[in-house]
C-alpha positions in Angstrom: 0.0 0.0 0.0 2.8 2.4 0.9 4.5 1.9 -2.4 1.2 2.4 -4.2 0.5 5.7 -2.4 4.0 7.0 -3.4 3.5 5.8 -7.0 0.1 7.5 -7.2 1.4 10.7 -5.8 4.4 10.8 -8.2 2.0 10.3 -11.2 -0.2 13.1 -9.9 2.9 15.4 -9.5 4.0 14.6 -13.1 0.5 15.4 -14.4 0.3 18.7 -12.5 3.7 20.0 -13.3 3.2 19.7 -17.0 1.7 23.2 -16.9 5.4 24.1 -16.7 6.0 22.2 -20.0 3.3 24.5 -21.6 5.1 27.5 -20.3 8.5 26.4 -21.6 7.0 25.6 -25.0 5.5 29.1 -25.1 9.0 30.6 -24.6 11.1 28.3 -26.8 8.8 27.5 -29.7 8.6 30.1 -32.5 5.0 29.3 -33.4 2.0 27.4 -32.0 1.7 24.0 -33.6 -2.1 24.1 -33.7 -2.6 20.8 -35.5 -0.4 19.0 -33.0 -2.2 20.6 -30.1 -5.6 19.9 -31.5 -4.8 16.2 -32.0 -3.2 15.9 -28.6 -6.1 17.5 -26.8 -8.5 15.3 -28.7 -6.3 12.3 -27.9 -6.4 13.2 -24.2 -10.2 13.5 -24.2 -10.5 10.1 -25.9 -8.3 8.5 -23.3 -10.3 10.0 -20.4 -13.8 9.3 -21.9 -12.9 5.7 -22.8 -11.3 4.9 -19.5 -14.1 6.6 -17.5 -17.0 4.9 -19.3 -15.4 1.5 -20.0 -13.2 0.9 -16.9 -13.7 3.2 -14.0 -17.5 3.4 -14.0 -17.8 -0.4 -14.1 -15.1 -1.1 -11.6 -16.8 1.3 -9.2 -20.2 -0.4 -9.9 -18.6 -3.8 -9.3 -17.3 -2.9 -5.9 -20.4 -1.0 -4.8 -22.7 -3.9 -5.9 -20.4 -6.3 -3.9 -20.8 -4.1 -0.8 -24.4 -2.8 -1.1 -26.2 -5.4 -3.3 -27.2 -5.1 -6.9 -30.0 -2.5 -6.8 -28.5 -0.1 -4.2 -25.0 -0.5 -5.6 -26.1 0.4 -9.1 -28.1 3.4 -7.9 -25.1 4.7 -5.7 -22.8 4.3 -8.7 -24.9 6.4 -11.0 -25.6 9.1 -8.4 -21.9 9.3 -7.6 -21.0 9.5 -11.3 -23.4 12.5 -11.9 -22.3 13.9 -8.5 -18.7 14.1 -9.8 -20.0 16.0 -12.8 -22.1 18.3 -10.6 -19.0 19.0 -8.4 -16.7 20.0 -11.3 -19.6 21.9 -12.9 -20.1 23.9 -9.7 -16.4 24.7 -9.5 -16.6 25.9 -13.1 -19.5 28.2 -12.2 -17.8 29.6 -9.2 -14.6 30.6 -11.2 -15.3 34.0 -12.8 -16.0 33.5 -16.5 -14.3 36.8 -17.4 -11.0 35.2 -16.4 -11.8 31.9 -18.0 -8.9 29.5 -17.9 -10.1 28.1 -21.2 -9.2 31.4 -22.9 -6.8 30.2 -25.6 -3.5 31.9 -26.1 -0.9 31.3 -28.8 2.9 31.5 -28.7 2.8 34.1 -31.4 1.4 36.6 -28.9 4.8 36.6 -27.1 6.7 37.4 -30.3 4.3 40.1 -31.5 6.1 43.3 -32.5 4.9 46.6 -31.0 4.7 49.4 -33.6 6.9 52.5 -33.1 5.2 55.6 -31.9 6.0 59.3 -32.3 7.4 61.2 -29.3 4.2 63.2 -29.1 2.1 60.1 -28.3 4.6 58.5 -25.9 3.0 59.7 -22.7 -0.5 58.5 -23.7 1.0 55.2 -24.9 2.8 54.7 -21.7 -0.4 55.2 -19.7 -2.3 52.9 -22.0 0.4 50.3 -21.9 0.5 50.4 -18.1 -3.3 50.0 -18.0 -3.1 47.1 -20.5 -0.3 45.5 -18.6 -2.2 45.7 -15.4 -5.2 44.0 -17.0 -3.1 41.3 -18.6 -1.3 40.6 -15.3 -4.7 40.4 -13.6 -5.9 38.1 -16.3 -2.8 35.9 -16.0 -3.1 35.7 -12.2 -6.8 34.9 -12.3 -6.2 32.3 -15.0 -3.5 30.7 -12.7 -5.9 30.8 -9.8 -8.8 29.3 -11.9 -6.5 26.6 -13.2 -5.3 25.8 -9.7 -8.9 25.4 -8.5 -9.6 23.2 -11.5 -6.6 21.1 -11.0 -7.5 20.3 -7.4 -10.2 17.7 -8.3 -8.2 16.5 -11.3 -5.3 15.8 -8.9 -7.6 13.8 -6.6 -9.0 11.9 -9.7 -5.6 10.9 -10.9 -4.4 9.9 -7.5 -7.5 7.8 -6.6 -7.4 6.1 -10.0 -3.7 5.3 -9.7 -4.2 4.1 -6.1 -7.1 1.8 -7.0 -5.4 0.4 -10.2 -1.8 1.5 -11.0 -2.2 0.3 -14.7 -5.1 2.8 -15.1 -3.2 5.6 -13.3 -0.5 5.9 -16.0 -2.7 6.7 -19.0 -4.9 9.0 -16.9 -1.8 10.9 -15.7 -0.6 11.2 -19.3 -4.0 12.5 -20.5 -4.2 15.1 -17.7 -0.6 16.1 -18.4 -1.4 16.7 -22.1 -4.5 18.7 -21.0 -2.3 20.8 -18.7 0.2 21.9 -21.4 -2.1 24.5 -23.1 -3.2 25.7 -19.6 0.5 26.4 -18.9 0.5 28.6 -22.1 -2.7 30.3 -21.0 -1.1 31.4 -17.7 2.3 32.3 -19.0 1.5 34.3 -22.1 -0.5 37.2 -20.4 1.9 37.3 -17.4 4.9 37.4 -19.6 3.3 40.1 -21.7 2.4 42.2 -18.7 5.7 41.9 -16.8 8.2 41.1 -19.5 9.6 38.5 -17.2 9.8 34.9 -18.5 10.8 33.8 -15.0 7.7 35.2 -13.4 5.5 33.7 -16.1 7.0 30.3 -15.8 6.8 30.4 -12.0 3.1 31.2 -11.9 2.2 28.6 -14.5 4.3 26.0 -12.7 2.6 26.9 -9.4 -0.9 26.6 -10.9 -0.1 23.0 -11.7 1.1 22.3 -8.1 -2.5 22.3 -6.9 -2.8 18.9 -8.6 -0.5 17.0 -6.2 -1.9 19.2 -3.3 -5.4 18.1 -4.3 -4.2 14.5 -4.2 -2.6 14.9 -0.8 -5.5 16.8 0.8 -8.0 14.3 -0.6 -5.9 11.4 0.6 -5.5 12.8 4.1 -9.2 13.6 4.5 -10.6 10.4 2.9 -8.1 7.9 4.2 -9.4 7.6 7.8 -12.9 6.8 6.5 -11.7 4.7 3.5 -13.8 1.6 3.0 -14.7 -0.4 -0.1 -18.0 1.5 -0.3 -16.4 5.0 -0.1 -13.7 4.0 -2.5 -16.4 2.9 -5.0 -18.3 6.2 -4.6 -15.1 8.3 -5.1 -14.1 6.1 -8.1 -17.5 6.6 -9.7 -17.3 10.4 -9.1 -13.8 10.4 -10.6 -15.4 9.0 -13.8 -17.9 11.8 -13.9 -15.3 14.5 -13.3 -13.2 13.2 -16.2 -16.1 12.9 -18.6 -17.0 16.5 -17.7 -13.5 17.8 -18.2 -13.3 16.1 -21.6 -16.6 17.4 -22.9 -16.4 20.9 -21.4 -12.7 21.7 -21.8 -10.6 19.3 -23.9 -12.8 18.9 -27.0 -13.9 22.6 -27.3 -10.2 23.6 -26.8 -9.1 21.0 -29.4 -11.6 22.4 -31.9 -10.6 26.0 -31.3 -6.9 25.2 -31.8 -7.4 23.4 -35.1 -9.8 21.8 -37.4 -12.8 20.0 -36.0 -11.9 16.7 -37.7 -8.4 16.7 -36.2 -9.8 16.8 -32.7 -12.1 13.9 -33.5 -9.3 11.8 -35.1 -7.2 12.5 -31.9 -10.1 11.4 -29.7 -10.7 8.2 -31.6 -6.9 7.5 -31.5 -6.9 8.1 -27.7 -9.8 5.7 -27.3 -8.1 3.1 -29.4 -4.7 3.4 -27.6 -6.6 3.2 -24.2 -8.6 0.1 -25.3 -5.4 -1.6 -26.6 -3.5 -0.9 -23.4 -6.3 -2.3 -21.3 -6.4 -5.5 -23.5 -2.6 -5.9 -23.1 -2.9 -5.7 -19.3 -5.5 -8.5 -19.2 
């Protein structure tokens, strides 16, 4: 069990800190590879939808039926599944939409040239620039905060899945990591633009991802004293709901905005196929 907990925590840490990868890509790449991002996000959604519907939901149902009987177990599974969706939907509602973490940013924004201005306009421009920078900084900070709040249940989801079944934890952690890369870009672009500091931009995007392992740790410490087969089943079913919601509400719309609609669907089908294959190979 000890080894399992450490393994699950390390996976969650990897998934969370990939916001830093997004930030690094934003600074070192010359342009956004939208096709690759679109396929990757679709792939990530495919992995999460398939694993939630085919594996996690039924494993939760199995353990709840074993504990509570067929009728009650089935009801509790379905209620927990939609409860997970409701929880993440509520978090989405509470995060101010004007600082939406799903606001997409591209690397090109960092490299945009500012036009030269005449001396006469410099003062006005400076004031405007300061105002704009303040807005951008605020947007970047709020995005970092919003993503941190979002990553909390994601961290718990990755952790619980890896704890329950290590072979499921790896693909879920990879899917969450892919999903966190554009989030890293979304935090670092406005902060870099506002402050001119790559260091600050990287730090904030890195910190927003840290809430993932923190979510895992807090969840583990709160739930562990009460952990039973029934509670584990309820949490597991909720995790499936959380992951389906994230896929439908964040990943697929983002994938479509970054590239062509078909690319995100090809990515999604590919993600499902890879996930199905990896489950079959572990049988």
